[in-house]
C-alpha positions in Angstrom: -15.0 -0.1 -20.8 -13.8 -0.9 -17.3 -13.5 1.9 -14.8 -11.2 1.8 -11.8 -10.9 3.6 -8.5 -7.6 4.1 -6.7 -6.5 4.3 -3.1 -3.2 5.6 -1.6 -2.0 4.1 1.6 1.1 5.3 3.5 3.0 3.0 5.8 5.5 4.0 8.4 8.4 1.5 8.2 10.1 -0.2 11.1 13.9 0.0 11.6 16.3 2.8 11.9 18.4 2.2 8.8 16.5 -0.2 6.5 12.9 0.3 5.6 11.1 -2.8 6.8 7.4 -3.5 6.5 6.0 -5.4 9.4 3.5 -8.3 9.7 0.8 -5.7 10.5 1.5 -4.0 7.2 1.2 -7.4 5.4 -2.1 -8.0 7.2 -3.4 -4.6 6.1 -2.4 -5.3 2.5 -4.1 -8.7 2.6 -7.2 -7.2 4.1 -7.3 -4.7 1.2 -6.8 -7.5 -1.2 -9.8 -9.3 0.2 -11.8 -6.1 -0.6 -10.7 -6.3 -4.2 -7.8 -3.8 -4.0 -4.6 -4.7 -6.0 -1.2 -3.2 -5.2 0.0 -1.5 -8.4 2.8 0.7 -7.2 5.1 1.2 -4.2 7.6 4.0 -3.6 9.3 6.0 -0.8 7.4 9.1 0.3 9.1 12.4 1.1 9.7 11.2 4.6 12.3 8.4 4.2 10.7 6.2 6.8 7.4 6.2 5.0 6.4 4.0 2.1 3.5 5.1 -0.2 1.4 2.4 -1.9 -1.1 2.8 -4.7 -3.9 0.3 -5.0 -6.6 -0.1 -7.6 -9.8 -2.0 -8.1 -12.6 -2.1 -10.6 -15.3 0.4 -9.8 -18.4 -1.2 -8.4 
């Protein structure tokens, strides 16, 4: 049976009204993807300017 590990990463969004992820956020997610992490969920955190992401990868 496959086993997974999970990682939670919080991003501070850009913009005053709309939540906008920046190129730096995209680069961070791509770096994590290169390490085998897959984005499985994204949601607003308690602070409305933060976005919480949940990533998973197969345990090594």
